[in-house]
MARFI-169142 format. One record per residue (C-alpha): residue number from 0; x, y, z. Coordinates in nm, 2 decimals. Layout:
N
 pos      u      v      w
 NUM      X      Y      Z
...
//
This chain:
332
 pos      u      v      w
   0  17.15  13.93   1.90
   1  17.40  14.15   1.70
   2  17.35  14.25   1.34
   3  17.53  13.97   1.14
   4  17.67  14.19   0.86
   5  17.59  14.50   0.66
   6  17.42  14.29   0.38
   7  17.19  14.12   0.62
   8  17.11  14.44   0.80
   9  16.99  14.61   0.48
  10  16.72  14.35   0.42
  11  16.57  14.42   0.77
  12  16.46  14.78   0.69
  13  16.22  14.83   0.40
  14  16.08  15.17   0.28
  15  15.72  15.15   0.15
  16  15.53  15.39  -0.07
  17  15.41  15.72   0.08
  18  15.03  15.76   0.13
  19  14.79  16.05   0.21
  20  15.00  16.28  -0.02
  21  14.86  16.63   0.00
  22  14.99  16.97  -0.08
  23  15.16  17.02   0.26
  24  15.17  16.68   0.42
  25  15.23  16.31   0.36
  26  15.24  15.98   0.55
  27  15.57  15.79   0.52
  28  15.56  15.41   0.56
  29  15.79  15.12   0.61
  30  15.87  14.79   0.78
  31  16.15  14.70   1.03
  32  16.26  14.37   1.17
  33  16.47  14.45   1.47
  34  16.64  14.11   1.48
  35  16.61  14.08   1.85
  36  16.78  14.41   1.93
  37  16.62  14.73   2.05
  38  16.61  14.98   1.76
  39  16.54  15.35   1.71
  40  16.34  15.40   1.40
  41  16.30  15.72   1.19
  42  16.25  15.85   0.84
  43  16.49  16.08   0.65
  44  16.34  16.32   0.38
  45  16.42  16.62   0.16
  46  16.42  16.74  -0.19
  47  16.74  16.55  -0.28
  48  16.90  16.22  -0.18
  49  17.10  16.42   0.08
  50  16.76  16.44   0.26
  51  16.85  16.70   0.54
  52  16.55  16.64   0.76
  53  16.44  16.35   0.98
  54  16.13  16.26   1.18
  55  16.08  15.98   1.44
  56  15.86  15.69   1.32
  57  15.56  15.56   1.51
  58  15.66  15.34   1.70
  59  16.00  15.50   1.73
  60  16.15  15.22   1.94
  61  16.10  14.85   1.87
  62  16.25  14.51   1.97
  63  16.19  14.14   1.90
  64  16.23  13.93   1.59
  65  15.90  14.00   1.40
  66  15.84  14.25   1.13
  67  15.69  14.58   1.26
  68  15.50  14.83   1.04
  69  15.60  15.19   1.11
  70  15.49  15.53   0.97
  71  15.53  15.90   1.02
  72  15.31  16.20   0.93
  73  15.52  16.48   0.78
  74  15.38  16.84   0.77
  75  15.52  17.17   0.66
  76  15.60  17.06   0.30
  77  15.60  17.27  -0.01
  78  15.33  17.23  -0.28
  79  15.41  17.09  -0.62
  80  15.75  16.95  -0.50
  81  15.92  16.61  -0.53
  82  16.06  16.47  -0.21
  83  16.30  16.18  -0.15
  84  16.26  15.97   0.16
  85  16.39  15.65   0.32
  86  16.34  15.45   0.64
  87  16.63  15.42   0.89
  88  16.68  15.21   1.20
  89  16.96  15.09   1.43
  90  17.05  14.98   1.78
  91  17.22  15.23   2.01
  92  17.59  15.27   1.95
  93  17.58  15.10   1.61
  94  17.55  15.24   1.25
  95  17.20  15.30   1.12
  96  17.06  15.07   0.86
  97  16.87  15.24   0.57
  98  16.59  15.12   0.34
  99  16.57  15.21  -0.03
 100  16.52  15.56  -0.14
 101  16.17  15.64  -0.27
 102  15.99  15.96  -0.38
 103  15.66  16.14  -0.37
 104  15.53  16.46  -0.52
 105  15.31  16.70  -0.32
 106  14.99  16.83  -0.48
 107  14.91  17.18  -0.61
 108  14.84  17.46  -0.35
 109  14.50  17.39  -0.19
 110  14.52  17.49   0.18
 111  14.40  17.82   0.32
 112  14.57  17.96   0.64
 113  14.44  17.84   0.98
 114  14.40  18.05   1.30
 115  14.38  17.94   1.66
 116  14.20  18.10   1.96
 117  14.31  18.46   2.02
 118  14.44  18.57   2.36
 119  14.48  18.91   2.53
 120  14.72  19.03   2.80
 121  14.89  19.35   2.91
 122  14.56  19.54   2.90
 123  14.59  19.91   3.00
 124  14.39  20.23   2.95
 125  14.47  20.29   2.58
 126  14.67  19.98   2.47
 127  14.65  19.60   2.48
 128  14.86  19.31   2.35
 129  14.68  19.03   2.16
 130  14.81  18.71   2.01
 131  14.70  18.42   1.80
 132  14.85  18.10   1.65
 133  14.86  18.11   1.27
 134  14.94  17.84   1.02
 135  15.04  17.97   0.68
 136  14.87  17.72   0.44
 137  15.00  17.64   0.10
 138  15.10  18.00   0.00
 139  15.22  18.30   0.20
 140  14.95  18.43   0.43
 141  14.91  18.80   0.53
 142  14.77  18.85   0.88
 143  14.57  19.14   1.02
 144  14.34  19.22   1.31
 145  13.99  19.36   1.29
 146  13.87  19.53   1.61
 147  13.60  19.77   1.74
 148  13.34  19.82   2.01
 149  13.10  19.58   1.84
 150  13.13  19.25   1.64
 151  13.11  19.47   1.33
 152  13.46  19.58   1.42
 153  13.53  19.88   1.19
 154  13.91  19.91   1.24
 155  14.19  19.71   1.09
 156  14.55  19.70   1.18
 157  14.85  19.51   1.05
 158  15.21  19.52   1.18
 159  15.57  19.44   1.10
 160  15.63  19.06   1.02
 161  15.26  19.03   0.93
 162  15.32  18.74   0.69
 163  15.34  18.37   0.76
 164  15.54  18.15   0.52
 165  15.41  17.84   0.34
 166  15.35  17.54   0.57
 167  15.49  17.72   0.88
 168  15.32  17.81   1.20
 169  15.38  18.09   1.46
 170  15.22  18.30   1.72
 171  15.15  18.65   1.59
 172  15.17  18.93   1.85
 173  15.02  19.27   1.81
 174  14.99  19.58   2.03
 175  14.66  19.77   1.96
 176  14.69  20.14   2.07
 177  14.47  20.45   2.06
 178  14.20  20.28   2.26
 179  13.95  20.45   2.50
 180  13.98  20.38   2.87
 181  13.72  20.17   3.04
 182  13.58  20.04   2.70
 183  13.51  19.69   2.58
 184  13.65  19.59   2.25
 185  13.59  19.30   2.02
 186  13.86  19.17   1.79
 187  13.95  18.88   1.56
 188  14.25  18.78   1.35
 189  14.22  18.75   0.98
 190  14.46  18.55   0.75
 191  14.46  18.56   0.37
 192  14.65  18.36   0.11
 193  14.60  18.26  -0.25
 194  14.38  17.97  -0.14
 195  14.14  18.15   0.08
 196  14.06  18.37   0.39
 197  14.03  18.25   0.75
 198  13.92  18.42   1.07
 199  13.98  18.34   1.43
 200  13.69  18.32   1.67
 201  13.57  18.66   1.81
 202  13.74  18.76   2.14
 203  13.70  19.07   2.36
 204  13.88  19.27   2.63
 205  13.80  19.58   2.84
 206  14.06  19.85   2.88
 207  14.13  19.99   3.23
 208  14.00  20.31   3.37
 209  14.25  20.59   3.40
 210  14.42  20.57   3.74
 211  14.31  20.83   4.00
 212  14.60  21.04   4.14
 213  14.55  21.27   4.44
 214  14.84  21.50   4.53
 215  14.86  21.54   4.90
 216  15.03  21.80   5.13
 217  15.41  21.79   5.16
 218  15.54  21.68   5.50
 219  15.87  21.68   5.68
 220  15.97  22.00   5.50
 221  16.31  22.13   5.59
 222  16.54  22.38   5.43
 223  16.68  22.12   5.19
 224  16.43  21.83   5.17
 225  16.06  21.74   5.18
 226  15.83  21.44   5.16
 227  15.58  21.47   4.87
 228  15.26  21.27   4.95
 229  14.95  21.15   4.77
 230  14.75  20.85   4.68
 231  14.68  20.64   4.37
 232  14.37  20.43   4.28
 233  14.54  20.19   4.04
 234  14.20  20.08   3.88
 235  14.37  19.74   3.84
 236  14.69  19.85   3.66
 237  15.06  19.85   3.74
 238  15.24  20.18   3.77
 239  15.57  20.34   3.86
 240  15.52  20.63   4.09
 241  15.73  20.95   4.07
 242  15.70  21.32   4.14
 243  15.77  21.62   3.92
 244  15.87  21.94   4.11
 245  16.03  22.28   4.04
 246  15.99  22.64   4.12
 247  15.72  22.68   3.85
 248  15.44  22.46   3.72
 249  15.68  22.37   3.44
 250  15.84  22.16   3.71
 251  16.17  22.06   3.54
 252  16.29  21.80   3.79
 253  16.16  21.46   3.89
 254  16.23  21.18   4.14
 255  16.12  20.82   4.13
 256  15.92  20.65   4.40
 257  15.78  20.30   4.43
 258  15.63  20.05   4.18
 259  15.27  19.96   4.25
 260  15.10  19.66   4.09
 261  14.74  19.54   4.14
 262  14.48  19.33   3.96
 263  14.20  19.51   4.13
 264  14.11  19.87   4.20
 265  14.31  19.96   4.51
 266  14.40  20.30   4.68
 267  14.77  20.31   4.78
 268  14.95  20.59   4.96
 269  15.26  20.73   4.78
 270  15.57  20.91   4.90
 271  15.86  21.06   4.71
 272  16.15  21.23   4.88
 273  16.35  21.49   4.69
 274  16.66  21.60   4.88
 275  16.82  21.86   4.65
 276  16.60  22.16   4.74
 277  16.70  22.52   4.81
 278  16.62  22.69   5.14
 279  16.33  22.95   5.16
 280  16.20  22.85   4.81
 281  15.85  22.78   4.70
 282  15.81  22.46   4.50
 283  15.53  22.33   4.28
 284  15.49  21.95   4.25
 285  15.25  21.67   4.14
 286  15.25  21.29   4.15
 287  15.30  21.09   3.83
 288  15.20  20.73   3.75
 289  15.36  20.57   3.45
 290  15.25  20.23   3.30
 291  15.45  19.97   3.12
 292  15.38  20.14   2.78
 293  15.54  20.46   2.92
 294  15.21  20.64   2.93
 295  15.19  20.88   3.22
 296  14.90  21.01   3.43
 297  14.92  21.32   3.67
 298  14.78  21.44   4.00
 299  14.69  21.80   4.05
 300  14.95  22.07   4.13
 301  15.03  22.15   4.49
 302  15.30  22.36   4.65
 303  15.52  22.40   4.96
 304  15.79  22.64   5.08
 305  16.12  22.51   5.22
 306  16.24  22.65   5.55
 307  16.51  22.92   5.58
 308  16.86  22.79   5.59
 309  16.96  22.66   5.93
 310  17.32  22.80   5.90
 311  17.50  23.05   5.68
 312  17.61  22.92   5.34
 313  17.85  23.07   5.09
 314  17.71  23.14   4.75
 315  17.98  22.94   4.58
 316  18.08  22.63   4.77
 317  17.77  22.62   4.99
 318  18.01  22.59   5.30
 319  17.96  22.76   5.64
 320  18.13  23.11   5.64
 321  18.43  23.14   5.87
 322  18.69  23.41   5.94
 323  19.01  23.40   5.74
 324  19.34  23.33   5.92
 325  19.45  23.69   5.87
 326  19.13  23.82   6.01
 327  19.17  23.58   6.31
 328  19.52  23.71   6.37
 329  19.41  24.07   6.37
 330  19.13  23.98   6.61
 331  19.38  23.81   6.84
//
């Protein structure tokens, strides 16, 4: 059954008074008679009659010829603020029908911030990433983290973007650094606004032990190349393996090897293959493991000596020496 005309349509959508008006939320109400046609139903709201925001009603889709009571709970409002709202409905492909404009005024600020359950990931030897959902409450909230080796905590850290705006929610992420390897830490998030202070539940994590690197003997040593060997016990971490090498223990050169990832302590052989060496030269080297935070760990120093050159080389172009054409002519 189509809508008969615009005047009849307007009488089928009625905006009712708002209820449960708080400082940050409200329940919007109304009645729709769909007139036998399937209708999508929603509320418009905002601080002027231009509205600017919309929310689906419950139920959001109705049909039939009877009056249906609908509502919607709106959150994220500003305290002490007057809002306009109206109910809207209409069949697919046809203009929406609007109820009358009405208003409500939110109450004074009364809501402290709220915190969810904290989570931890990317735990390494000296750093960990933690996160927690935060709702700002009815004034701007400042968020920090308390942490330490007991539930007395003892250390506090804040970070960039540590505030949450009125009536908004977000997940706050933070990297805690300067931790001790192989140590259990407790932590909790803290949020403070003008209406109060809130804490998340206590949570804990244990940092990884330092990876164990053993520099092994070099193999396949030639005049220009070698294979640098060793092992790593990951202690449950993920690392990029490389080698530092040079003619002194200052090294000066490096070459990347493999990436090793493990969620358990595992011993893995490592190989790195530098190919830019000089003949008959003693090299120092050590294995290096670097985590995702760019923190590096080192094996002990070892050394090897490359073989003598297998053919003559010039000191300039490093090409085999040959007799000049003039020399060959005289020899002939």
